[in-house]
GUDO-477399 format. One record per residue (C-alpha): residue in three letters; x, z, y. Coordinates in Angstrom, 3 decimals. Layout:
<rs>
[r 'ALA' [X Z Y]] ...
</rs>
This chain:
<rs>
[r 'MET' [2.410 -41.184 41.679]] [r 'LYS' [5.347 -39.524 43.425]] [r 'SER' [4.259 -36.115 42.726]] [r 'TYR' [3.732 -36.928 38.871]] [r 'ILE' [7.462 -38.029 39.009]] [r 'TYR' [8.590 -35.040 40.781]] [r 'SER' [6.856 -32.879 38.230]] [r 'PHE' [8.266 -34.797 35.270]] [r 'PHE' [11.860 -34.243 36.609]] [r 'ILE' [11.101 -30.484 37.234]] [r 'ILE' [10.109 -30.239 33.625]] [r 'LEU' [13.352 -31.674 32.442]] [r 'LEU' [15.387 -29.509 34.767]] [r 'LEU' [13.637 -26.285 33.668]] [r 'GLY' [13.573 -27.236 30.060]] [r 'SER' [17.428 -27.792 29.959]] [r 'TYR' [17.770 -23.962 31.222]] [r 'GLY' [17.946 -21.311 28.536]] [r 'CYS' [18.767 -20.839 24.971]] [r 'SER' [17.496 -22.898 21.973]] [r 'ILE' [14.540 -21.520 19.862]] [r 'PRO' [15.956 -19.758 16.734]] [r 'LYS' [15.139 -21.070 13.274]] [r 'SER' [13.098 -19.028 10.970]] [r 'VAL' [15.180 -16.526 8.784]] [r 'ILE' [15.833 -17.635 5.376]] [r 'ASN' [15.091 -15.353 2.509]] [r 'PRO' [18.046 -12.824 2.676]] [r 'ILE' [18.028 -12.094 -1.114]] [r 'ARG' [20.309 -14.573 -2.792]] [r 'ASP' [21.985 -12.213 -5.209]] [r 'THR' [19.093 -10.821 -7.290]] [r 'PRO' [20.072 -10.425 -10.920]] [r 'SER' [18.634 -13.006 -13.538]] [r 'GLN' [18.199 -10.167 -15.805]] [r 'TYR' [17.437 -6.445 -15.755]] [r 'ARG' [20.350 -4.130 -16.877]] [r 'GLY' [20.615 -3.724 -20.588]] [r 'LEU' [18.274 -6.574 -21.385]] [r 'ALA' [19.245 -10.130 -22.396]] [r 'ASN' [15.838 -11.724 -22.823]] [r 'ALA' [15.294 -14.799 -20.771]] [r 'ASP' [11.451 -14.616 -21.220]] [r 'THR' [9.636 -15.024 -17.970]] [r 'SER' [6.484 -13.331 -19.285]] [r 'SER' [5.730 -9.880 -17.869]] [r 'ILE' [3.239 -7.100 -18.688]] [r 'GLY' [2.905 -7.077 -14.781]] [r 'LYS' [0.776 -10.088 -14.911]] [r 'LEU' [-1.662 -8.569 -17.287]] [r 'PRO' [-5.170 -7.891 -16.045]] [r 'ILE' [-5.977 -3.985 -15.768]] [r 'LYS' [-8.423 -4.183 -18.691]] [r 'GLU' [-6.121 -5.880 -20.923]] [r 'PHE' [-3.302 -3.290 -20.359]] [r 'PHE' [-5.613 -0.229 -20.474]] [r 'ALA' [-7.614 -0.771 -23.836]] [r 'ASN' [-9.240 2.770 -23.531]] [r 'GLN' [-12.825 2.673 -22.450]] [r 'SER' [-12.483 6.088 -20.602]] [r 'ILE' [-9.714 4.949 -18.483]] [r 'GLN' [-11.358 1.659 -17.664]] [r 'GLN' [-14.451 3.481 -16.437]] [r 'LEU' [-12.226 5.643 -14.329]] [r 'ILE' [-10.343 2.867 -12.885]] [r 'ASP' [-13.457 1.020 -12.037]] [r 'SER' [-14.849 3.926 -10.208]] [r 'ALA' [-11.496 4.458 -8.402]] [r 'ILE' [-11.262 0.612 -7.201]] [r 'GLU' [-14.803 0.909 -5.782]] [r 'LYS' [-14.845 4.494 -4.321]] [r 'ASN' [-11.289 5.610 -3.704]] [r 'ILE' [-11.091 6.441 0.060]] [r 'ASP' [-7.476 5.159 0.536]] [r 'LEU' [-8.572 1.753 -1.046]] [r 'GLN' [-11.622 1.692 1.332]] [r 'ILE' [-9.241 2.217 4.324]] [r 'ALA' [-7.113 -0.515 3.184]] [r 'VAL' [-10.034 -2.875 2.956]] [r 'LYS' [-10.985 -1.977 6.538]] [r 'ASN' [-7.369 -2.693 7.634]] [r 'ILE' [-7.866 -6.243 6.173]] [r 'ASP' [-11.067 -6.767 8.157]] [r 'ALA' [-9.343 -5.726 11.322]] [r 'ALA' [-6.428 -8.186 10.672]] [r 'ASN' [-8.815 -10.859 9.881]] [r 'LEU' [-10.502 -10.335 13.291]] [r 'LEU' [-7.134 -10.455 15.061]] [r 'LEU' [-6.202 -13.533 13.165]] [r 'LYS' [-9.344 -15.231 14.363]] [r 'ARG' [-8.451 -14.237 17.931]] [r 'ALA' [-4.987 -15.632 17.606]] [r 'ARG' [-6.227 -18.870 16.320]] [r 'MET' [-8.112 -19.303 19.427]] [r 'GLY' [-4.890 -19.251 21.452]] [r 'ASN' [-4.621 -23.017 21.902]] [r 'LEU' [-8.225 -23.116 23.097]] [r 'PRO' [-8.820 -23.293 26.923]] [r 'GLN' [-10.485 -20.308 28.926]] [r 'LEU' [-13.764 -21.344 30.320]] [r 'ASN' [-15.292 -18.720 32.729]] [r 'LEU' [-18.791 -18.999 34.642]] [r 'GLN' [-18.723 -17.319 37.971]] [r 'VAL' [-21.452 -16.968 40.308]] [r 'THR' [-21.022 -15.197 43.754]] [r 'ALA' [-23.040 -14.595 46.801]] [r 'ASN' [-21.323 -13.269 49.809]] [r 'SER' [-22.469 -12.157 53.435]] [r 'ASN' [-19.721 -11.379 55.920]] [r 'ARG' [-20.249 -10.042 59.482]] [r 'PRO' [-17.007 -10.586 61.520]] [r 'SER' [-16.288 -8.854 64.563]] [r 'GLU' [-17.445 -10.573 67.809]] [r 'ASN' [-14.045 -10.097 69.338]] [r 'SER' [-12.337 -11.718 66.495]] [r 'LEU' [-11.569 -15.445 66.045]] [r 'ASN' [-13.998 -15.794 63.086]] [r 'GLY' [-16.739 -13.870 65.116]] [r 'ILE' [-16.310 -16.239 68.128]] [r 'SER' [-16.160 -19.412 66.002]] [r 'ALA' [-19.266 -18.412 64.067]] [r 'SER' [-21.185 -17.505 67.440]] [r 'GLN' [-20.099 -20.730 69.092]] [r 'PHE' [-20.390 -23.307 66.336]] [r 'LEU' [-22.861 -21.874 63.764]] [r 'LYS' [-24.882 -19.900 66.134]] [r 'THR' [-24.912 -16.975 63.882]] [r 'THR' [-23.235 -13.622 63.624]] [r 'HIS' [-23.201 -13.622 59.763]] [r 'ILE' [-21.099 -15.971 57.554]] [r 'GLU' [-22.792 -16.469 54.079]] [r 'ASP' [-21.158 -18.064 51.220]] [r 'PHE' [-23.030 -19.113 47.899]] [r 'ASN' [-20.931 -20.226 44.859]] [r 'ALA' [-21.441 -21.175 41.324]] [r 'ASN' [-18.486 -22.682 39.267]] [r 'LEU' [-17.104 -23.150 35.884]] [r 'ALA' [-13.328 -22.439 35.920]] [r 'LEU' [-11.195 -23.591 33.144]] [r 'SER' [-7.625 -22.615 32.239]] [r 'TRP' [-5.245 -23.846 29.602]] [r 'GLU' [-1.722 -23.122 28.754]] [r 'ALA' [0.409 -25.846 27.103]] [r 'ASP' [2.126 -24.546 24.047]] [r 'ILE' [5.360 -26.539 24.938]] [r 'TRP' [7.777 -23.960 23.497]] [r 'GLY' [5.777 -22.842 20.553]] [r 'LYS' [4.850 -19.293 21.906]] [r 'ILE' [1.168 -19.645 20.885]] [r 'SER' [2.038 -20.934 17.459]] [r 'ARG' [4.460 -18.222 16.790]] [r 'GLN' [1.825 -15.549 17.707]] [r 'LYS' [-0.524 -17.275 15.360]] [r 'GLU' [1.968 -17.314 12.728]] [r 'ALA' [2.680 -13.396 13.345]] [r 'ALA' [-1.131 -12.771 13.138]] [r 'TYR' [-1.425 -14.627 9.902]] [r 'ALA' [1.466 -12.769 8.246]] [r 'THR' [0.018 -9.617 9.438]] [r 'TYR' [-3.323 -10.560 7.752]] [r 'LEU' [-1.461 -11.360 4.646]] [r 'GLN' [0.567 -8.106 4.906]] [r 'THR' [-2.622 -5.992 5.055]] [r 'ASP' [-3.931 -7.800 1.992]] [r 'GLU' [-0.670 -7.091 0.149]] [r 'ALA' [-0.887 -3.259 1.330]] [r 'LYS' [-4.271 -3.115 -0.225]] [r 'LYS' [-2.879 -4.314 -3.313]] [r 'ALA' [-0.027 -1.905 -3.304]] [r 'VAL' [-2.631 1.061 -2.754]] [r 'GLN' [-4.601 -0.233 -5.699]] [r 'THR' [-1.481 -0.348 -7.980]] [r 'ARG' [-0.676 3.217 -7.063]] [r 'VAL' [-4.126 4.536 -7.594]] [r 'VAL' [-4.537 2.779 -10.925]] [r 'ALA' [-1.216 4.379 -12.119]] [r 'MET' [-2.237 7.842 -10.803]] [r 'VAL' [-5.695 7.544 -12.595]] [r 'ALA' [-4.099 6.500 -15.731]] [r 'SER' [-1.264 9.186 -15.640]] [r 'GLY' [-4.013 11.763 -14.603]] [r 'PHE' [-6.158 10.896 -17.578]] [r 'TYR' [-3.100 11.131 -19.988]] [r 'GLN' [-2.211 14.492 -18.520]] [r 'LEU' [-5.902 15.647 -19.198]] [r 'LEU' [-5.532 14.512 -22.770]] [r 'LEU' [-2.239 16.442 -22.989]] [r 'LEU' [-3.946 19.709 -21.800]] [r 'ASP' [-6.779 19.011 -24.309]] [r 'ALA' [-3.976 18.669 -27.111]] [r 'GLN' [-2.085 21.740 -25.778]] [r 'LEU' [-5.505 23.868 -25.955]] [r 'ASP' [-5.992 22.673 -29.409]] [r 'ILE' [-2.736 23.628 -30.500]] [r 'ALA' [-2.913 26.982 -28.907]] [r 'ASN' [-6.275 27.685 -30.727]] [r 'LYS' [-4.613 26.726 -33.936]] [r 'ASN' [-1.681 28.925 -33.291]] [r 'LEU' [-3.935 31.750 -32.302]] [r 'LYS' [-5.673 31.569 -35.763]] [r 'LEU' [-2.414 31.273 -37.560]] [r 'THR' [-1.139 34.413 -35.663]] [r 'ASP' [-4.424 36.356 -36.303]] [r 'SER' [-4.162 35.673 -39.924]] [r 'THR' [-0.643 36.883 -39.883]] [r 'LEU' [-1.636 40.070 -38.232]] [r 'LYS' [-4.506 40.898 -40.723]] [r 'MET' [-1.835 40.269 -43.362]] [r 'VAL' [0.571 42.749 -41.737]] [r 'SER' [-2.111 45.230 -41.043]] [r 'LYS' [-2.761 45.407 -44.780]] [r 'GLN' [0.825 45.807 -45.578]] [r 'PHE' [0.965 48.645 -42.943]] [r 'ASP' [-1.880 50.335 -44.731]] [r 'ALA' [-0.219 49.928 -48.088]] [r 'GLY' [2.999 51.510 -46.432]] [r 'GLN' [5.076 48.421 -46.874]] [r 'VAL' [5.897 47.933 -43.155]] [r 'THR' [6.170 50.179 -40.258]] [r 'SER' [3.800 50.304 -36.977]] [r 'LEU' [6.525 48.264 -35.255]] [r 'ALA' [5.547 45.244 -37.331]] [r 'VAL' [2.048 45.729 -36.455]] [r 'GLN' [2.790 46.073 -32.598]] [r 'GLN' [4.968 43.118 -32.582]] [r 'THR' [2.521 40.881 -34.384]] [r 'GLU' [-0.071 41.944 -31.936]] [r 'ALA' [2.039 41.150 -29.023]] [r 'GLN' [2.609 37.688 -30.515]] [r 'LEU' [-1.224 37.216 -30.891]] [r 'LEU' [-1.721 38.314 -27.253]] [r 'ARG' [0.912 35.857 -26.107]] [r 'ALA' [-0.996 33.141 -27.939]] [r 'SER' [-4.218 34.150 -26.453]] [r 'GLN' [-2.755 34.131 -22.817]] [r 'LEU' [-2.114 30.420 -23.072]] [r 'ILE' [-5.722 29.430 -23.496]] [r 'PRO' [-7.175 30.538 -20.094]] [r 'GLN' [-3.910 29.044 -18.458]] [r 'ILE' [-4.614 25.638 -20.060]] [r 'THR' [-8.417 25.801 -19.466]] [r 'GLN' [-7.627 26.411 -15.730]] [r 'ALA' [-5.196 23.431 -15.736]] [r 'ILE' [-7.934 21.235 -17.372]] [r 'SER' [-10.472 22.245 -14.564]] [r 'ILE' [-7.672 21.367 -11.837]] [r 'GLN' [-6.931 18.034 -13.486]] [r 'GLU' [-10.630 16.947 -13.770]] [r 'ASN' [-11.027 17.887 -10.109]] [r 'ALA' [-7.868 15.730 -9.328]] [r 'LEU' [-9.342 12.700 -11.103]] [r 'SER' [-12.708 13.142 -9.621]] [r 'GLU' [-11.063 13.022 -6.161]] [r 'LEU' [-9.176 9.880 -7.041]] [r 'THR' [-12.444 8.147 -8.162]] [r 'GLY' [-14.183 9.287 -4.928]] [r 'LYS' [-16.419 11.877 -6.533]] [r 'PHE' [-16.995 15.588 -6.029]] [r 'PRO' [-15.526 17.755 -8.700]] [r 'THR' [-17.091 16.959 -12.158]] [r 'ALA' [-16.407 16.860 -15.954]] [r 'ILE' [-14.398 13.949 -16.938]] [r 'GLU' [-15.545 11.946 -20.204]] [r 'ARG' [-12.868 11.564 -22.919]] [r 'LYS' [-13.723 9.289 -25.827]] [r 'ALA' [-10.317 9.711 -27.435]] [r 'THR' [-7.647 12.285 -28.099]] [r 'LEU' [-4.050 12.213 -27.403]] [r 'ALA' [-3.268 11.701 -31.028]] [r 'GLN' [-5.790 8.723 -31.189]] [r 'LEU' [-3.902 6.939 -28.510]] [r 'GLU' [-1.068 4.499 -29.610]] [r 'ILE' [2.267 4.333 -27.827]] [r 'PRO' [3.181 0.755 -26.669]] [r 'THR' [5.855 -0.453 -28.795]] [r 'GLN' [6.824 -3.806 -27.054]] [r 'LEU' [6.456 -4.008 -23.307]] [r 'VAL' [7.740 -7.281 -22.023]] [r 'VAL' [9.346 -6.935 -18.673]] [r 'GLY' [10.359 -10.592 -17.968]] [r 'VAL' [12.895 -11.168 -15.213]] [r 'PRO' [13.350 -9.870 -11.657]] [r 'ALA' [12.333 -12.985 -9.954]] [r 'THR' [8.896 -12.595 -11.765]] [r 'MET' [8.357 -9.239 -10.704]] [r 'LEU' [9.397 -10.058 -7.076]] [r 'ALA' [6.767 -12.827 -6.829]] [r 'ILE' [3.921 -10.497 -8.037]] [r 'ARG' [4.816 -6.884 -6.771]] [r 'PRO' [2.684 -6.409 -3.676]] [r 'ASP' [4.845 -3.674 -1.730]] [r 'VAL' [7.722 -6.160 -1.965]] [r 'LYS' [5.682 -8.981 -0.812]] [r 'SER' [4.315 -6.859 1.988]] [r 'VAL' [8.010 -6.139 3.295]] [r 'GLU' [8.755 -9.842 2.989]] [r 'LEU' [5.811 -10.650 5.313]] [r 'GLY' [7.020 -7.882 7.680]] [r 'LEU' [10.145 -10.015 7.874]] [r 'ARG' [8.057 -13.159 8.787]] [r 'ILE' [6.304 -11.137 11.470]] [r 'ALA' [9.551 -9.944 12.982]] [r 'ASP' [10.903 -13.564 12.824]] [r 'ALA' [7.804 -14.766 14.612]] [r 'LYS' [8.118 -12.080 17.342]] [r 'VAL' [11.592 -13.360 17.892]] [r 'GLY' [10.256 -16.863 18.704]] [r 'VAL' [7.491 -15.466 20.937]] [r 'ALA' [10.275 -13.464 22.890]] [r 'ASN' [12.483 -16.423 23.151]] [r 'ALA' [9.689 -18.686 24.373]] [r 'SER' [8.733 -16.185 27.035]] [r 'MET' [12.043 -16.957 28.841]] [r 'TYR' [10.917 -20.551 29.350]] [r 'PRO' [8.507 -21.869 32.099]] [r 'SER' [4.982 -21.970 30.993]] [r 'LEU' [2.664 -24.733 32.090]] [r 'VAL' [-0.767 -23.745 33.053]] [r 'ILE' [-3.566 -26.417 33.943]] [r 'THR' [-6.732 -25.303 35.694]] [r 'ALA' [-9.766 -26.941 36.729]] [r 'SER' [-13.019 -25.624 38.396]] [r 'GLY' [-16.101 -27.244 39.711]] [r 'GLY' [-19.609 -26.297 40.568]] [r 'LEU' [-21.789 -25.751 43.727]] [r 'ASN' [-20.967 -24.175 47.121]] [r 'SER' [-22.994 -23.819 50.274]] [r 'PHE' [-22.939 -21.605 53.233]] [r 'LYS' [-26.817 -21.427 53.091]] [r 'ALA' [-28.989 -20.399 50.038]] [r 'SER' [-31.433 -23.147 50.841]] [r 'ASN' [-28.773 -25.687 50.524]] [r 'TRP' [-27.142 -24.113 47.557]] [r 'PHE' [-28.517 -26.544 45.006]] [r 'ASN' [-28.609 -29.656 47.122]] [r 'ILE' [-26.944 -32.093 44.923]] [r 'PRO' [-24.544 -33.985 45.325]] [r 'ALA' [-23.870 -32.450 48.757]] [r 'SER' [-22.956 -29.102 47.437]] [r 'LEU' [-20.787 -30.344 44.537]] [r 'PHE' [-16.964 -29.469 44.655]] [r 'GLY' [-14.122 -29.744 42.098]] [r 'ILE' [-10.559 -28.719 41.914]] [r 'VAL' [-7.970 -29.686 39.420]] [r 'GLY' [-4.390 -28.129 39.346]] [r 'ALA' [-1.307 -27.526 37.081]] [r 'GLY' [1.455 -25.026 37.641]] [r 'PHE' [4.801 -24.078 36.149]] [r 'VAL' [5.774 -20.307 35.939]] [r 'GLN' [9.608 -19.839 35.460]] [r 'PRO' [10.694 -16.135 35.157]] [r 'ILE' [13.554 -15.308 37.606]] [r 'PHE' [13.964 -11.805 38.427]] [r 'ASN' [12.552 -10.322 35.241]] [r 'ARG' [14.581 -12.916 33.259]] [r 'LYS' [17.124 -10.130 32.267]] [r 'GLU' [14.312 -7.964 31.134]] [r 'LEU' [12.897 -10.653 28.959]] [r 'LYS' [16.400 -11.402 27.610]] [r 'THR' [16.579 -7.828 26.745]] [r 'GLN' [13.285 -7.989 24.820]] [r 'PHE' [14.654 -11.099 23.010]] [r 'GLU' [17.730 -9.180 21.828]] [r 'LEU' [15.474 -6.214 20.783]] [r 'ALA' [13.324 -8.645 18.717]] [r 'LYS' [16.408 -9.952 16.999]] [r 'VAL' [17.634 -6.544 16.122]] [r 'GLU' [14.256 -5.706 14.705]] [r 'ARG' [14.381 -8.816 12.730]] [r 'GLU' [17.837 -7.904 11.300]] [r 'LYS' [16.428 -4.469 10.354]] [r 'SER' [13.521 -6.194 8.543]] [r 'VAL' [15.989 -8.320 6.548]] [r 'LEU' [17.753 -5.113 5.545]] [r 'SER' [14.395 -3.363 4.636]] [r 'PHE' [13.514 -6.379 2.525]] [r 'ARG' [16.573 -6.206 0.718]] [r 'GLN' [16.271 -2.470 0.078]] [r 'SER' [12.758 -3.001 -1.280]] [r 'VAL' [14.083 -5.623 -3.640]] [r 'ILE' [16.705 -3.453 -4.887]] [r 'GLN' [14.404 -0.297 -5.273]] [r 'ALA' [12.014 -2.496 -7.115]] [r 'VAL' [14.658 -3.654 -9.693]] [r 'VAL' [15.981 -0.253 -10.058]] [r 'GLU' [12.416 1.177 -10.726]] [r 'VAL' [11.879 -1.367 -13.528]] [r 'ALA' [15.537 -0.591 -14.974]] [r 'ASN' [14.788 3.338 -14.824]] [r 'GLU' [11.267 3.085 -16.501]] [r 'GLN' [12.623 0.595 -19.197]] [r 'SER' [15.525 2.945 -19.888]] [r 'LYS' [13.206 5.968 -19.890]] [r 'LEU' [10.965 4.366 -22.470]] [r 'GLU' [13.685 3.655 -24.785]] [r 'ASN' [15.275 7.005 -24.855]] [r 'LEU' [11.835 8.891 -24.990]] [r 'LYS' [11.077 6.907 -28.067]] [r 'LYS' [14.187 8.139 -29.716]] [r 'GLU' [13.509 11.584 -28.496]] [r 'PHE' [9.947 11.479 -29.889]] [r 'GLY' [11.285 10.381 -33.207]] [r 'ILE' [13.529 13.509 -33.423]] [r 'ALA' [10.837 15.864 -32.240]] [r 'GLU' [8.403 14.518 -35.021]] [r 'ASN' [11.143 15.357 -37.631]] [r 'ARG' [11.450 18.835 -36.001]] [r 'VAL' [7.845 19.586 -36.136]] [r 'LYS' [7.638 18.565 -39.907]] [r 'THR' [10.650 20.892 -40.591]] [r 'LEU' [9.009 23.627 -38.668]] [r 'LYS' [5.567 23.350 -40.401]] [r 'SER' [7.526 23.637 -43.679]] [r 'ALA' [9.396 26.714 -42.321]] [r 'VAL' [6.198 28.444 -41.371]] [r 'LYS' [4.655 27.768 -45.016]] [r 'ASN' [7.924 29.132 -46.717]] [r 'ALA' [8.081 32.111 -44.265]] [r 'ASP' [4.430 33.063 -45.214]] [r 'LEU' [5.242 32.686 -48.894]] [r 'LEU' [8.365 34.574 -48.476]] [r 'PHE' [6.562 37.282 -46.499]] [r 'LYS' [3.738 37.794 -49.043]] [r 'SER' [6.521 38.094 -51.817]] [r 'GLY' [8.400 40.554 -49.779]] [r 'MET' [11.421 38.323 -49.577]] [r 'ALA' [11.153 37.832 -45.663]] [r 'ASN' [10.304 40.202 -42.924]] [r 'TYR' [7.601 39.788 -40.159]] [r 'LEU' [10.210 39.017 -37.574]] [r 'GLU' [11.043 35.645 -39.547]] [r 'VAL' [7.230 34.886 -39.873]] [r 'ILE' [6.774 35.470 -35.955]] [r 'THR' [9.818 33.283 -35.106]] [r 'ALA' [8.895 30.378 -37.267]] [r 'GLN' [5.355 30.467 -35.902]] [r 'SER' [6.720 30.489 -32.329]] [r 'ASN' [9.100 27.703 -32.979]] [r 'LEU' [6.289 25.506 -34.329]] [r 'LEU' [4.213 26.181 -31.449]] [r 'GLN' [6.760 25.113 -29.022]] [r 'GLY' [7.701 22.091 -31.191]] [r 'GLU' [3.953 20.941 -31.381]] [r 'LEU' [3.738 21.429 -27.417]] [r 'ASP' [7.086 19.408 -26.959]] [r 'LEU' [5.782 16.695 -29.235]] [r 'ALA' [2.618 16.332 -27.411]] [r 'SER' [4.465 16.354 -23.933]] [r 'LEU' [6.838 13.727 -25.248]] [r 'LYS' [3.908 11.360 -26.377]] [r 'THR' [2.362 11.797 -22.841]] [r 'ALA' [5.644 10.970 -21.141]] [r 'GLN' [5.984 7.701 -23.131]] [r 'LEU' [2.383 6.834 -21.963]] [r 'ASN' [3.183 7.637 -18.543]] [r 'ALA' [6.453 5.671 -18.435]] [r 'SER' [4.542 2.678 -19.609]] [r 'VAL' [2.268 2.962 -16.801]] [r 'GLU' [4.834 3.332 -14.349]] [r 'LEU' [6.716 0.374 -15.847]] [r 'TYR' [3.348 -1.734 -15.440]] [r 'ARG' [3.221 -0.679 -11.789]] [r 'ALA' [6.880 -1.283 -11.322]] [r 'LEU' [6.278 -4.677 -12.609]] [r 'GLY' [3.549 -5.374 -10.052]] [r 'GLY' [0.614 -4.728 -12.334]] [r 'GLY' [-2.523 -3.063 -11.293]] [r 'TRP' [-4.092 -5.064 -8.542]] [r 'ASN' [-5.399 -8.003 -10.708]] 
</rs>
């Protein structure tokens, strides 16, 4: 009984030595704005909550996204990371369980005849060999007094959740890349169509100029410059065709396939630009955006490691027990109960000489936690900035697209007028060529602006946390 009393007082004495275990870090984001810049809508609904197939209505995009989610290499690696983290979590959950080991040994020792063991064996055991046969179960268990094991389990669980959020973040990025890549492919199709139309128009102009040259109404310079305009229009076609092939290959890679043609069941002109995209409030975005949640879980991991490092400076209580069969003769090894033995013990281990090293590790863990706090805050600010940027981009692209539409209408009218005036001799060939060049560039700009709006809507969807559900 005295030994138990002494042990109790030792625990109290050692337990009072050292610093208190730090409390968990509170979420450092306290000044997150209630609204995005330039918006006064208090609606908490957000397009980021929409499932992928509700946001992307085009069937071709849906098929590409489904293929990418299933076969994309980056996503498959992310899934394997989740599997690995799950195994580590299962291992950590067994930290409170005792260790039980089976040990079976058989030893034969021949001591020197001039040694004390040799003389004793010869006189008392009448042998020159000492044999020992042992079979036992050894149990060891560390009491989680200071919460070290529980904090290790907490870190393992947060790591598992972090890998899951990382997988979601990869998926949102892949989905956005597939959609933007598909829109880029449709843009190239539109550019190829515009280039072919312009080629026909320029060819018609060249035929007309050639007839006027034959009639002596224009010089050979007019024919040469119109031919140069035709060649310039022709040069665009192989360039765009090459870009289409490269874009199809890029989409094939994203979907985990070897280079192949990409099916398009719609044209750029048939796609509708989203008019109203509800962004909600920053709090909604932070609750569903996976990359932000991943950084927040990194903060939880860093906080748990602080607890582990702090608990390492406290004494650890380890209880051991072993029992089994032991005999100096193989014939008596399983002679029960004579060969039975058992040992029970408990021990405290308090770091002394390496306490300074453990203290340094504890301080380093706190520094890493503070870095995680800053990283978390930075990720939140970046996320809010991304949403604000994409929202502003959409608004201004819409205005620019309206201006470009009116410009194209004016240029189409200018081409018709230039053609009529040229035929009536009231305009020269340079005015016709200039009008056609301006129309070509205007139509290309209009197609690019429409694609930019579609891409901005995709990036806004991703910035709000959409693309993983």
